mmJSON file of the N, C-alpha and C atoms, coordinates in Angstrom:
{"data_MODEL":{"atom_site":{
"group_PDB":["ATOM","ATOM","ATOM","ATOM","ATOM","ATOM","ATOM","ATOM","ATOM","ATOM","ATOM","ATOM","ATOM","ATOM","ATOM","ATOM","ATOM","ATOM","ATOM","ATOM","ATOM","ATOM","ATOM","ATOM","ATOM","ATOM","ATOM","ATOM","ATOM","ATOM","ATOM","ATOM","ATOM","ATOM","ATOM","ATOM","ATOM","ATOM","ATOM","ATOM","ATOM","ATOM","ATOM","ATOM","ATOM","ATOM","ATOM","ATOM","ATOM","ATOM","ATOM","ATOM","ATOM","ATOM","ATOM","ATOM","ATOM","ATOM","ATOM","ATOM","ATOM","ATOM","ATOM","ATOM","ATOM","ATOM","ATOM","ATOM","ATOM","ATOM","ATOM","ATOM","ATOM","ATOM","ATOM","ATOM","ATOM","ATOM","ATOM","ATOM","ATOM","ATOM","ATOM","ATOM","ATOM","ATOM","ATOM","ATOM","ATOM","ATOM","ATOM","ATOM","ATOM","ATOM","ATOM","ATOM","ATOM","ATOM","ATOM","ATOM","ATOM","ATOM","ATOM","ATOM","ATOM","ATOM","ATOM","ATOM","ATOM","ATOM","ATOM","ATOM","ATOM","ATOM","ATOM","ATOM","ATOM","ATOM","ATOM","ATOM","ATOM","ATOM","ATOM","ATOM","ATOM","ATOM","ATOM","ATOM","ATOM","ATOM","ATOM","ATOM","ATOM","ATOM","ATOM","ATOM","ATOM","ATOM","ATOM","ATOM","ATOM","ATOM","ATOM","ATOM","ATOM","ATOM","ATOM","ATOM","ATOM","ATOM","ATOM","ATOM","ATOM","ATOM","ATOM","ATOM","ATOM","ATOM","ATOM","ATOM","ATOM","ATOM","ATOM","ATOM","ATOM","ATOM","ATOM","ATOM","ATOM","ATOM","ATOM","ATOM","ATOM","ATOM","ATOM","ATOM","ATOM","ATOM","ATOM","ATOM","ATOM","ATOM","ATOM","ATOM","ATOM","ATOM","ATOM","ATOM","ATOM","ATOM","ATOM","ATOM","ATOM","ATOM","ATOM","ATOM","ATOM","ATOM","ATOM","ATOM","ATOM","ATOM","ATOM","ATOM","ATOM","ATOM","ATOM","ATOM","ATOM","ATOM","ATOM","ATOM","ATOM","ATOM","ATOM","ATOM","ATOM","ATOM","ATOM","ATOM","ATOM","ATOM","ATOM","ATOM","ATOM","ATOM","ATOM","ATOM","ATOM","ATOM","ATOM","ATOM","ATOM","ATOM"],
"id":[1,2,3,4,5,6,7,8,9,10,11,12,13,14,15,16,17,18,19,20,21,22,23,24,25,26,27,28,29,30,31,32,33,34,35,36,37,38,39,40,41,42,43,44,45,46,47,48,49,50,51,52,53,54,55,56,57,58,59,60,61,62,63,64,65,66,67,68,69,70,71,72,73,74,75,76,77,78,79,80,81,82,83,84,85,86,87,88,89,90,91,92,93,94,95,96,97,98,99,100,101,102,103,104,105,106,107,108,109,110,111,112,113,114,115,116,117,118,119,120,121,122,123,124,125,126,127,128,129,130,131,132,133,134,135,136,137,138,139,140,141,142,143,144,145,146,147,148,149,150,151,152,153,154,155,156,157,158,159,160,161,162,163,164,165,166,167,168,169,170,171,172,173,174,175,176,177,178,179,180,181,182,183,184,185,186,187,188,189,190,191,192,193,194,195,196,197,198,199,200,201,202,203,204,205,206,207,208,209,210,211,212,213,214,215,216,217,218,219,220,221,222,223,224,225,226,227,228,229,230,231,232,233,234],
"type_symbol":["N","C","C","N","C","C","N","C","C","N","C","C","N","C","C","N","C","C","N","C","C","N","C","C","N","C","C","N","C","C","N","C","C","N","C","C","N","C","C","N","C","C","N","C","C","N","C","C","N","C","C","N","C","C","N","C","C","N","C","C","N","C","C","N","C","C","N","C","C","N","C","C","N","C","C","N","C","C","N","C","C","N","C","C","N","C","C","N","C","C","N","C","C","N","C","C","N","C","C","N","C","C","N","C","C","N","C","C","N","C","C","N","C","C","N","C","C","N","C","C","N","C","C","N","C","C","N","C","C","N","C","C","N","C","C","N","C","C","N","C","C","N","C","C","N","C","C","N","C","C","N","C","C","N","C","C","N","C","C","N","C","C","N","C","C","N","C","C","N","C","C","N","C","C","N","C","C","N","C","C","N","C","C","N","C","C","N","C","C","N","C","C","N","C","C","N","C","C","N","C","C","N","C","C","N","C","C","N","C","C","N","C","C","N","C","C","N","C","C","N","C","C","N","C","C","N","C","C","N","C","C","N","C","C"],
"label_atom_id":["N","CA","C","N","CA","C","N","CA","C","N","CA","C","N","CA","C","N","CA","C","N","CA","C","N","CA","C","N","CA","C","N","CA","C","N","CA","C","N","CA","C","N","CA","C","N","CA","C","N","CA","C","N","CA","C","N","CA","C","N","CA","C","N","CA","C","N","CA","C","N","CA","C","N","CA","C","N","CA","C","N","CA","C","N","CA","C","N","CA","C","N","CA","C","N","CA","C","N","CA","C","N","CA","C","N","CA","C","N","CA","C","N","CA","C","N","CA","C","N","CA","C","N","CA","C","N","CA","C","N","CA","C","N","CA","C","N","CA","C","N","CA","C","N","CA","C","N","CA","C","N","CA","C","N","CA","C","N","CA","C","N","CA","C","N","CA","C","N","CA","C","N","CA","C","N","CA","C","N","CA","C","N","CA","C","N","CA","C","N","CA","C","N","CA","C","N","CA","C","N","CA","C","N","CA","C","N","CA","C","N","CA","C","N","CA","C","N","CA","C","N","CA","C","N","CA","C","N","CA","C","N","CA","C","N","CA","C","N","CA","C","N","CA","C","N","CA","C","N","CA","C","N","CA","C","N","CA","C","N","CA","C","N","CA","C","N","CA","C","N","CA","C"],
"label_alt_id":[null,null,null,null,null,null,null,null,null,null,null,null,null,null,null,null,null,null,null,null,null,null,null,null,null,null,null,null,null,null,null,null,null,null,null,null,null,null,null,null,null,null,null,null,null,null,null,null,null,null,null,null,null,null,null,null,null,null,null,null,null,null,null,null,null,null,null,null,null,null,null,null,null,null,null,null,null,null,null,null,null,null,null,null,null,null,null,null,null,null,null,null,null,null,null,null,null,null,null,null,null,null,null,null,null,null,null,null,null,null,null,null,null,null,null,null,null,null,null,null,null,null,null,null,null,null,null,null,null,null,null,null,null,null,null,null,null,null,null,null,null,null,null,null,null,null,null,null,null,null,null,null,null,null,null,null,null,null,null,null,null,null,null,null,null,null,null,null,null,null,null,null,null,null,null,null,null,null,null,null,null,null,null,null,null,null,null,null,null,null,null,null,null,null,null,null,null,null,null,null,null,null,null,null,null,null,null,null,null,null,null,null,null,null,null,null,null,null,null,null,null,null,null,null,null,null,null,null,null,null,null,null,null,null],
"label_comp_id":["UNK","UNK","UNK","UNK","UNK","UNK","UNK","UNK","UNK","UNK","UNK","UNK","UNK","UNK","UNK","UNK","UNK","UNK","UNK","UNK","UNK","UNK","UNK","UNK","UNK","UNK","UNK","UNK","UNK","UNK","UNK","UNK","UNK","UNK","UNK","UNK","UNK","UNK","UNK","UNK","UNK","UNK","UNK","UNK","UNK","UNK","UNK","UNK","UNK","UNK","UNK","UNK","UNK","UNK","UNK","UNK","UNK","UNK","UNK","UNK","UNK","UNK","UNK","UNK","UNK","UNK","UNK","UNK","UNK","UNK","UNK","UNK","UNK","UNK","UNK","UNK","UNK","UNK","UNK","UNK","UNK","UNK","UNK","UNK","UNK","UNK","UNK","UNK","UNK","UNK","UNK","UNK","UNK","UNK","UNK","UNK","UNK","UNK","UNK","UNK","UNK","UNK","UNK","UNK","UNK","UNK","UNK","UNK","UNK","UNK","UNK","UNK","UNK","UNK","UNK","UNK","UNK","UNK","UNK","UNK","UNK","UNK","UNK","UNK","UNK","UNK","UNK","UNK","UNK","UNK","UNK","UNK","UNK","UNK","UNK","UNK","UNK","UNK","UNK","UNK","UNK","UNK","UNK","UNK","UNK","UNK","UNK","UNK","UNK","UNK","UNK","UNK","UNK","UNK","UNK","UNK","UNK","UNK","UNK","UNK","UNK","UNK","UNK","UNK","UNK","UNK","UNK","UNK","UNK","UNK","UNK","UNK","UNK","UNK","UNK","UNK","UNK","UNK","UNK","UNK","UNK","UNK","UNK","UNK","UNK","UNK","UNK","UNK","UNK","UNK","UNK","UNK","UNK","UNK","UNK","UNK","UNK","UNK","UNK","UNK","UNK","UNK","UNK","UNK","UNK","UNK","UNK","UNK","UNK","UNK","UNK","UNK","UNK","UNK","UNK","UNK","UNK","UNK","UNK","UNK","UNK","UNK","UNK","UNK","UNK","UNK","UNK","UNK","UNK","UNK","UNK","UNK","UNK","UNK"],
"label_asym_id":["A","A","A","A","A","A","A","A","A","A","A","A","A","A","A","A","A","A","A","A","A","A","A","A","A","A","A","A","A","A","A","A","A","A","A","A","A","A","A","A","A","A","A","A","A","A","A","A","A","A","A","A","A","A","A","A","A","A","A","A","A","A","A","A","A","A","A","A","A","A","A","A","A","A","A","A","A","A","A","A","A","A","A","A","A","A","A","A","A","A","A","A","A","A","A","A","A","A","A","A","A","A","A","A","A","A","A","A","A","A","A","A","A","A","A","A","A","A","A","A","A","A","A","A","A","A","A","A","A","A","A","A","A","A","A","A","A","A","A","A","A","A","A","A","A","A","A","A","A","A","A","A","A","A","A","A","A","A","A","A","A","A","A","A","A","A","A","A","A","A","A","A","A","A","A","A","A","A","A","A","A","A","A","A","A","A","A","A","A","A","A","A","A","A","A","A","A","A","A","A","A","A","A","A","A","A","A","A","A","A","A","A","A","A","A","A","A","A","A","A","A","A","A","A","A","A","A","A","A","A","A","A","A","A"],
"label_entity_id":["1","1","1","1","1","1","1","1","1","1","1","1","1","1","1","1","1","1","1","1","1","1","1","1","1","1","1","1","1","1","1","1","1","1","1","1","1","1","1","1","1","1","1","1","1","1","1","1","1","1","1","1","1","1","1","1","1","1","1","1","1","1","1","1","1","1","1","1","1","1","1","1","1","1","1","1","1","1","1","1","1","1","1","1","1","1","1","1","1","1","1","1","1","1","1","1","1","1","1","1","1","1","1","1","1","1","1","1","1","1","1","1","1","1","1","1","1","1","1","1","1","1","1","1","1","1","1","1","1","1","1","1","1","1","1","1","1","1","1","1","1","1","1","1","1","1","1","1","1","1","1","1","1","1","1","1","1","1","1","1","1","1","1","1","1","1","1","1","1","1","1","1","1","1","1","1","1","1","1","1","1","1","1","1","1","1","1","1","1","1","1","1","1","1","1","1","1","1","1","1","1","1","1","1","1","1","1","1","1","1","1","1","1","1","1","1","1","1","1","1","1","1","1","1","1","1","1","1","1","1","1","1","1","1"],
"label_seq_id":[1,1,1,2,2,2,3,3,3,4,4,4,5,5,5,6,6,6,7,7,7,8,8,8,9,9,9,10,10,10,11,11,11,12,12,12,13,13,13,14,14,14,15,15,15,16,16,16,17,17,17,18,18,18,19,19,19,20,20,20,21,21,21,22,22,22,23,23,23,24,24,24,25,25,25,26,26,26,27,27,27,28,28,28,29,29,29,30,30,30,31,31,31,32,32,32,33,33,33,34,34,34,35,35,35,36,36,36,37,37,37,38,38,38,39,39,39,40,40,40,41,41,41,42,42,42,43,43,43,44,44,44,45,45,45,46,46,46,47,47,47,48,48,48,49,49,49,50,50,50,51,51,51,52,52,52,53,53,53,54,54,54,55,55,55,56,56,56,57,57,57,58,58,58,59,59,59,60,60,60,61,61,61,62,62,62,63,63,63,64,64,64,65,65,65,66,66,66,67,67,67,68,68,68,69,69,69,70,70,70,71,71,71,72,72,72,73,73,73,74,74,74,75,75,75,76,76,76,77,77,77,78,78,78],
"pdbx_PDB_ins_code":[null,null,null,null,null,null,null,null,null,null,null,null,null,null,null,null,null,null,null,null,null,null,null,null,null,null,null,null,null,null,null,null,null,null,null,null,null,null,null,null,null,null,null,null,null,null,null,null,null,null,null,null,null,null,null,null,null,null,null,null,null,null,null,null,null,null,null,null,null,null,null,null,null,null,null,null,null,null,null,null,null,null,null,null,null,null,null,null,null,null,null,null,null,null,null,null,null,null,null,null,null,null,null,null,null,null,null,null,null,null,null,null,null,null,null,null,null,null,null,null,null,null,null,null,null,null,null,null,null,null,null,null,null,null,null,null,null,null,null,null,null,null,null,null,null,null,null,null,null,null,null,null,null,null,null,null,null,null,null,null,null,null,null,null,null,null,null,null,null,null,null,null,null,null,null,null,null,null,null,null,null,null,null,null,null,null,null,null,null,null,null,null,null,null,null,null,null,null,null,null,null,null,null,null,null,null,null,null,null,null,null,null,null,null,null,null,null,null,null,null,null,null,null,null,null,null,null,null,null,null,null,null,null,null],
"Cartn_x":[-35.88,-36.623,-37.793,-38.003,-39.156,-40.407,-41.505,-42.756,-43.406,-44.11,-44.934,-44.156,-42.832,-42.114,-41.494,-41.441,-40.826,-41.889,-41.598,-42.566,-42.659,-43.758,-43.934,-42.932,-42.44,-41.4,-41.983,-42.101,-42.769,-41.782,-42.141,-41.465,-42.258,-41.595,-42.306,-41.635,-42.324,-41.788,-41.515,-40.396,-40.111,-40.298,-41.125,-41.387,-40.868,-40.084,-39.526,-40.416,-40.268,-41.021,-40.619,-39.397,-38.942,-39.506,-40.158,-40.741,-39.962,-38.815,-37.997,-38.643,-38.629,-39.149,-38.085,-38.07,-37.131,-37.864,-37.547,-38.111,-37.146,-37.629,-36.815,-37.646,-37.011,-37.706,-37.692,-38.844,-38.95,-40.117,-40.171,-41.306,-42.413,-42.165,-43.149,-43.565,-44.858,-45.329,-45.333,-44.963,-45.051,-44.66,-43.387,-42.87,-42.819,-43.077,-42.97,-41.919,-40.89,-39.817,-39.709,-39.058,-38.937,-37.742,-36.668,-35.445,-34.723,-34.111,-33.391,-32.047,-31.284,-29.966,-30.039,-31.172,-31.307,-31.533,-32.065,-32.359,-31.614,-30.86,-30.119,-28.916,-28.703,-27.594,-26.22,-25.989,-24.68,-24.373,-25.363,-25.144,-25.22,-25.943,-26.066,-24.926,-24.114,-22.993,-23.377,-24.56,-25.016,-24.879,-24.228,-24.052,-23.019,-23.317,-22.402,-22.051,-20.775,-20.339,-20.237,-20.986,-21.043,-20.477,-19.548,-18.986,-19.859,-20.863,-21.813,-21.181,-21.166,-20.699,-19.245,-18.42,-16.998,-16.701,-17.393,-17.225,-15.809,-15.221,-13.871,-12.876,-12.967,-12.062,-12.271,-13.525,-13.826,-13.21,-13.306,-12.714,-11.199,-10.591,-9.134,-8.65,-9.392,-9.013,-9.117,-10.138,-10.378,-9.444,-9.261,-8.527,-7.227,-7.121,-5.969,-4.858,-3.702,-2.57,-2.495,-2.207,-2.043,-0.604,-0.308,0.994,2.145,1.93,3.022,3.46,2.546,2.906,3.667,3.3,3.964,5.4,5.651,7.008,7.924,7.389,8.196,8.621,7.894,8.22,9.507,10.432,11.695,11.413,12.219,12.123,12.603,11.948,12.288,13.308,14.516,15.509,15.126,15.423,15.06,16.23],
"Cartn_y":[14.826,14.491,15.458,15.877,16.714,15.835,16.407,15.645,15.662,14.613,14.463,14.404,14.137,13.984,12.588,11.821,10.503,9.409,8.325,7.225,6.543,5.839,5.097,3.954,3.67,2.672,1.601,0.374,-0.703,-1.791,-2.516,-3.771,-4.823,-5.517,-6.409,-7.766,-8.721,-10.068,-10.315,-10.974,-11.448,-12.954,-13.475,-14.905,-15.456,-16.528,-17.18,-18.358,-18.801,-19.959,-21.235,-21.277,-22.454,-22.493,-21.416,-21.375,-20.531,-20.043,-19.209,-17.845,-17.323,-15.987,-15.153,-13.847,-12.925,-11.645,-11.094,-9.823,-8.712,-7.7,-6.543,-5.272,-4.143,-2.853,-2.395,-1.979,-1.584,-0.642,-0.039,0.808,0.005,-1.297,-2.199,-3.232,-3.518,-4.521,-5.904,-6.909,-8.326,-8.645,-8.945,-9.302,-10.816,-11.284,-12.699,-12.82,-13.644,-13.803,-15.255,-15.499,-16.845,-17.604,-16.9,-17.573,-16.707,-17.369,-16.65,-17.327,-16.828,-17.394,-18.805,-19.202,-20.567,-21.6,-21.197,-22.171,-21.897,-20.8,-20.491,-21.416,-22.028,-22.978,-22.405,-21.135,-20.541,-20.579,-20.261,-20.213,-21.583,-22.527,-23.863,-24.779,-24.382,-25.202,-26.252,-26.18,-27.165,-26.665,-25.513,-24.949,-25.77,-26.04,-26.798,-25.966,-25.914,-25.229,-26.277,-26.09,-27.072,-26.451,-27.157,-26.735,-27.358,-26.634,-27.147,-27.222,-28.4,-28.666,-28.246,-28.298,-28.01,-26.593,-25.63,-24.242,-23.727,-24.125,-23.648,-24.195,-25.495,-26.095,-25.499,-25.247,-24.651,-23.255,-22.463,-21.133,-21.225,-22.123,-22.263,-22.724,-23.609,-24.046,-22.904,-22.062,-21.002,-19.8,-19.384,-18.143,-18.339,-19.378,-19.536,-20.323,-20.261,-21.056,-22.265,-23.402,-24.563,-24.616,-25.517,-25.542,-25.866,-26.653,-27.001,-25.784,-24.929,-23.732,-22.752,-22.639,-21.705,-22.129,-23.429,-23.883,-23.824,-23.901,-23.871,-22.465,-21.442,-20.075,-19.639,-19.012,-18.547,-17.333,-17.185,-16.059,-14.806,-13.702,-12.442,-11.718,-11.468,-10.738,-9.273,-8.702,-7.294,-6.387],
"Cartn_z":[41.36,40.155,39.982,38.768,38.487,38.471,38.834,38.858,37.48,37.179,35.963,34.657,34.675,33.411,33.271,34.355,34.32,34.242,33.557,33.508,34.867,35.088,36.34,36.394,37.593,37.81,38.721,38.204,38.925,39.342,40.408,40.7,39.936,39.021,38.106,38.033,37.444,37.257,35.784,35.52,34.171,34.205,33.309,33.239,31.916,32.029,30.85,30.467,29.231,28.758,29.494,30.055,30.797,32.21,32.656,33.981,34.976,34.604,35.487,35.658,36.89,37.167,37.848,37.562,38.181,38.54,39.703,40.138,39.758,39.062,38.703,38.852,38.636,38.577,37.131,36.626,35.229,35.033,33.846,33.493,32.836,32.628,32.009,33.047,33.141,34.093,33.45,34.218,33.865,32.428,32.228,30.915,30.755,29.549,29.205,28.098,28.352,27.384,26.952,25.818,25.276,25.829,26.134,26.554,27.585,28.573,29.63,29.861,30.83,31.091,31.67,32.222,32.749,31.653,30.516,29.464,28.155,28.059,26.829,26.707,25.536,25.362,25.66,25.428,25.711,27.201,28.026,29.471,30.126,29.537,30.137,29.73,28.742,28.31,27.292,26.735,25.751,24.318,24.146,22.811,22.051,20.802,19.959,18.738,18.436,17.221,16.133,15.081,14.005,12.734,12.12,10.842,9.751,9.322,8.358,6.98,6.417,5.053,4.839,5.874,5.725,5.301,5.845,5.415,5.669,6.782,7.095,6.084,5.796,4.822,3.434,3.085,1.779,1.678,2.741,2.747,2.622,3.378,3.331,1.957,1.301,-0.04,-1.037,-0.869,-1.835,-1.621,-0.364,-0.094,0.668,1.436,2.304,1.656,2.284,1.846,2.759,2.172,3.024,3.526,4.432,5.104,4.162,3.101,2.19,1.386,0.983,0.231,1.107,2.368,3.266,3.527,3.677,3.984,2.769,1.539,0.328,-0.073,0.38,0.002,0.686,-0.068,0.564,1.455,2.472,3.373,2.653,2.876,2.232,3.11,2.606,3.412,3.525,4.641,4.868,4.668],
"occupancy":[1.0,1.0,1.0,1.0,1.0,1.0,1.0,1.0,1.0,1.0,1.0,1.0,1.0,1.0,1.0,1.0,1.0,1.0,1.0,1.0,1.0,1.0,1.0,1.0,1.0,1.0,1.0,1.0,1.0,1.0,1.0,1.0,1.0,1.0,1.0,1.0,1.0,1.0,1.0,1.0,1.0,1.0,1.0,1.0,1.0,1.0,1.0,1.0,1.0,1.0,1.0,1.0,1.0,1.0,1.0,1.0,1.0,1.0,1.0,1.0,1.0,1.0,1.0,1.0,1.0,1.0,1.0,1.0,1.0,1.0,1.0,1.0,1.0,1.0,1.0,1.0,1.0,1.0,1.0,1.0,1.0,1.0,1.0,1.0,1.0,1.0,1.0,1.0,1.0,1.0,1.0,1.0,1.0,1.0,1.0,1.0,1.0,1.0,1.0,1.0,1.0,1.0,1.0,1.0,1.0,1.0,1.0,1.0,1.0,1.0,1.0,1.0,1.0,1.0,1.0,1.0,1.0,1.0,1.0,1.0,1.0,1.0,1.0,1.0,1.0,1.0,1.0,1.0,1.0,1.0,1.0,1.0,1.0,1.0,1.0,1.0,1.0,1.0,1.0,1.0,1.0,1.0,1.0,1.0,1.0,1.0,1.0,1.0,1.0,1.0,1.0,1.0,1.0,1.0,1.0,1.0,1.0,1.0,1.0,1.0,1.0,1.0,1.0,1.0,1.0,1.0,1.0,1.0,1.0,1.0,1.0,1.0,1.0,1.0,1.0,1.0,1.0,1.0,1.0,1.0,1.0,1.0,1.0,1.0,1.0,1.0,1.0,1.0,1.0,1.0,1.0,1.0,1.0,1.0,1.0,1.0,1.0,1.0,1.0,1.0,1.0,1.0,1.0,1.0,1.0,1.0,1.0,1.0,1.0,1.0,1.0,1.0,1.0,1.0,1.0,1.0,1.0,1.0,1.0,1.0,1.0,1.0,1.0,1.0,1.0,1.0,1.0,1.0,1.0,1.0,1.0,1.0,1.0,1.0],
"B_iso_or_equiv":[0.0,0.0,0.0,0.0,0.0,0.0,0.0,0.0,0.0,0.0,0.0,0.0,0.0,0.0,0.0,0.0,0.0,0.0,0.0,0.0,0.0,0.0,0.0,0.0,0.0,0.0,0.0,0.0,0.0,0.0,0.0,0.0,0.0,0.0,0.0,0.0,0.0,0.0,0.0,0.0,0.0,0.0,0.0,0.0,0.0,0.0,0.0,0.0,0.0,0.0,0.0,0.0,0.0,0.0,0.0,0.0,0.0,0.0,0.0,0.0,0.0,0.0,0.0,0.0,0.0,0.0,0.0,0.0,0.0,0.0,0.0,0.0,0.0,0.0,0.0,0.0,0.0,0.0,0.0,0.0,0.0,0.0,0.0,0.0,0.0,0.0,0.0,0.0,0.0,0.0,0.0,0.0,0.0,0.0,0.0,0.0,0.0,0.0,0.0,0.0,0.0,0.0,0.0,0.0,0.0,0.0,0.0,0.0,0.0,0.0,0.0,0.0,0.0,0.0,0.0,0.0,0.0,0.0,0.0,0.0,0.0,0.0,0.0,0.0,0.0,0.0,0.0,0.0,0.0,0.0,0.0,0.0,0.0,0.0,0.0,0.0,0.0,0.0,0.0,0.0,0.0,0.0,0.0,0.0,0.0,0.0,0.0,0.0,0.0,0.0,0.0,0.0,0.0,0.0,0.0,0.0,0.0,0.0,0.0,0.0,0.0,0.0,0.0,0.0,0.0,0.0,0.0,0.0,0.0,0.0,0.0,0.0,0.0,0.0,0.0,0.0,0.0,0.0,0.0,0.0,0.0,0.0,0.0,0.0,0.0,0.0,0.0,0.0,0.0,0.0,0.0,0.0,0.0,0.0,0.0,0.0,0.0,0.0,0.0,0.0,0.0,0.0,0.0,0.0,0.0,0.0,0.0,0.0,0.0,0.0,0.0,0.0,0.0,0.0,0.0,0.0,0.0,0.0,0.0,0.0,0.0,0.0,0.0,0.0,0.0,0.0,0.0,0.0,0.0,0.0,0.0,0.0,0.0,0.0],
"pdbx_formal_charge":[null,null,null,null,null,null,null,null,null,null,null,null,null,null,null,null,null,null,null,null,null,null,null,null,null,null,null,null,null,null,null,null,null,null,null,null,null,null,null,null,null,null,null,null,null,null,null,null,null,null,null,null,null,null,null,null,null,null,null,null,null,null,null,null,null,null,null,null,null,null,null,null,null,null,null,null,null,null,null,null,null,null,null,null,null,null,null,null,null,null,null,null,null,null,null,null,null,null,null,null,null,null,null,null,null,null,null,null,null,null,null,null,null,null,null,null,null,null,null,null,null,null,null,null,null,null,null,null,null,null,null,null,null,null,null,null,null,null,null,null,null,null,null,null,null,null,null,null,null,null,null,null,null,null,null,null,null,null,null,null,null,null,null,null,null,null,null,null,null,null,null,null,null,null,null,null,null,null,null,null,null,null,null,null,null,null,null,null,null,null,null,null,null,null,null,null,null,null,null,null,null,null,null,null,null,null,null,null,null,null,null,null,null,null,null,null,null,null,null,null,null,null,null,null,null,null,null,null,null,null,null,null,null,null],
"auth_seq_id":[1,1,1,2,2,2,3,3,3,4,4,4,5,5,5,6,6,6,7,7,7,8,8,8,9,9,9,10,10,10,11,11,11,12,12,12,13,13,13,14,14,14,15,15,15,16,16,16,17,17,17,18,18,18,19,19,19,20,20,20,21,21,21,22,22,22,23,23,23,24,24,24,25,25,25,26,26,26,27,27,27,28,28,28,29,29,29,30,30,30,31,31,31,32,32,32,33,33,33,34,34,34,35,35,35,36,36,36,37,37,37,38,38,38,39,39,39,40,40,40,41,41,41,42,42,42,43,43,43,44,44,44,45,45,45,46,46,46,47,47,47,48,48,48,49,49,49,50,50,50,51,51,51,52,52,52,53,53,53,54,54,54,55,55,55,56,56,56,57,57,57,58,58,58,59,59,59,60,60,60,61,61,61,62,62,62,63,63,63,64,64,64,65,65,65,66,66,66,67,67,67,68,68,68,69,69,69,70,70,70,71,71,71,72,72,72,73,73,73,74,74,74,75,75,75,76,76,76,77,77,77,78,78,78],
"auth_comp_id":["UNK","UNK","UNK","UNK","UNK","UNK","UNK","UNK","UNK","UNK","UNK","UNK","UNK","UNK","UNK","UNK","UNK","UNK","UNK","UNK","UNK","UNK","UNK","UNK","UNK","UNK","UNK","UNK","UNK","UNK","UNK","UNK","UNK","UNK","UNK","UNK","UNK","UNK","UNK","UNK","UNK","UNK","UNK","UNK","UNK","UNK","UNK","UNK","UNK","UNK","UNK","UNK","UNK","UNK","UNK","UNK","UNK","UNK","UNK","UNK","UNK","UNK","UNK","UNK","UNK","UNK","UNK","UNK","UNK","UNK","UNK","UNK","UNK","UNK","UNK","UNK","UNK","UNK","UNK","UNK","UNK","UNK","UNK","UNK","UNK","UNK","UNK","UNK","UNK","UNK","UNK","UNK","UNK","UNK","UNK","UNK","UNK","UNK","UNK","UNK","UNK","UNK","UNK","UNK","UNK","UNK","UNK","UNK","UNK","UNK","UNK","UNK","UNK","UNK","UNK","UNK","UNK","UNK","UNK","UNK","UNK","UNK","UNK","UNK","UNK","UNK","UNK","UNK","UNK","UNK","UNK","UNK","UNK","UNK","UNK","UNK","UNK","UNK","UNK","UNK","UNK","UNK","UNK","UNK","UNK","UNK","UNK","UNK","UNK","UNK","UNK","UNK","UNK","UNK","UNK","UNK","UNK","UNK","UNK","UNK","UNK","UNK","UNK","UNK","UNK","UNK","UNK","UNK","UNK","UNK","UNK","UNK","UNK","UNK","UNK","UNK","UNK","UNK","UNK","UNK","UNK","UNK","UNK","UNK","UNK","UNK","UNK","UNK","UNK","UNK","UNK","UNK","UNK","UNK","UNK","UNK","UNK","UNK","UNK","UNK","UNK","UNK","UNK","UNK","UNK","UNK","UNK","UNK","UNK","UNK","UNK","UNK","UNK","UNK","UNK","UNK","UNK","UNK","UNK","UNK","UNK","UNK","UNK","UNK","UNK","UNK","UNK","UNK","UNK","UNK","UNK","UNK","UNK","UNK"],
"auth_asym_id":["A","A","A","A","A","A","A","A","A","A","A","A","A","A","A","A","A","A","A","A","A","A","A","A","A","A","A","A","A","A","A","A","A","A","A","A","A","A","A","A","A","A","A","A","A","A","A","A","A","A","A","A","A","A","A","A","A","A","A","A","A","A","A","A","A","A","A","A","A","A","A","A","A","A","A","A","A","A","A","A","A","A","A","A","A","A","A","A","A","A","A","A","A","A","A","A","A","A","A","A","A","A","A","A","A","A","A","A","A","A","A","A","A","A","A","A","A","A","A","A","A","A","A","A","A","A","A","A","A","A","A","A","A","A","A","A","A","A","A","A","A","A","A","A","A","A","A","A","A","A","A","A","A","A","A","A","A","A","A","A","A","A","A","A","A","A","A","A","A","A","A","A","A","A","A","A","A","A","A","A","A","A","A","A","A","A","A","A","A","A","A","A","A","A","A","A","A","A","A","A","A","A","A","A","A","A","A","A","A","A","A","A","A","A","A","A","A","A","A","A","A","A","A","A","A","A","A","A","A","A","A","A","A","A"],
"auth_atom_id":["N","CA","C","N","CA","C","N","CA","C","N","CA","C","N","CA","C","N","CA","C","N","CA","C","N","CA","C","N","CA","C","N","CA","C","N","CA","C","N","CA","C","N","CA","C","N","CA","C","N","CA","C","N","CA","C","N","CA","C","N","CA","C","N","CA","C","N","CA","C","N","CA","C","N","CA","C","N","CA","C","N","CA","C","N","CA","C","N","CA","C","N","CA","C","N","CA","C","N","CA","C","N","CA","C","N","CA","C","N","CA","C","N","CA","C","N","CA","C","N","CA","C","N","CA","C","N","CA","C","N","CA","C","N","CA","C","N","CA","C","N","CA","C","N","CA","C","N","CA","C","N","CA","C","N","CA","C","N","CA","C","N","CA","C","N","CA","C","N","CA","C","N","CA","C","N","CA","C","N","CA","C","N","CA","C","N","CA","C","N","CA","C","N","CA","C","N","CA","C","N","CA","C","N","CA","C","N","CA","C","N","CA","C","N","CA","C","N","CA","C","N","CA","C","N","CA","C","N","CA","C","N","CA","C","N","CA","C","N","CA","C","N","CA","C","N","CA","C","N","CA","C","N","CA","C","N","CA","C","N","CA","C","N","CA","C","N","CA","C","N","CA","C"],
"pdbx_PDB_model_num":[1,1,1,1,1,1,1,1,1,1,1,1,1,1,1,1,1,1,1,1,1,1,1,1,1,1,1,1,1,1,1,1,1,1,1,1,1,1,1,1,1,1,1,1,1,1,1,1,1,1,1,1,1,1,1,1,1,1,1,1,1,1,1,1,1,1,1,1,1,1,1,1,1,1,1,1,1,1,1,1,1,1,1,1,1,1,1,1,1,1,1,1,1,1,1,1,1,1,1,1,1,1,1,1,1,1,1,1,1,1,1,1,1,1,1,1,1,1,1,1,1,1,1,1,1,1,1,1,1,1,1,1,1,1,1,1,1,1,1,1,1,1,1,1,1,1,1,1,1,1,1,1,1,1,1,1,1,1,1,1,1,1,1,1,1,1,1,1,1,1,1,1,1,1,1,1,1,1,1,1,1,1,1,1,1,1,1,1,1,1,1,1,1,1,1,1,1,1,1,1,1,1,1,1,1,1,1,1,1,1,1,1,1,1,1,1,1,1,1,1,1,1,1,1,1,1,1,1,1,1,1,1,1,1]
}}}
């Protein structure tokens, strides 16, 4: 490594709002974050997928074919 061209590299702590701390190496000292893998809903398994106001059904009615239309269409010979 050349001298005087690289940033300083520190052993630092990352602190989450939930109280979790992690030791890492970084060019920034002592980071504070809002959410981490210990409290994020995706990683804790508490994430819920919500179909707000029937968006999927609304899309299918507007653009998609329902099952009765698909079964009534004749097969196209090749």
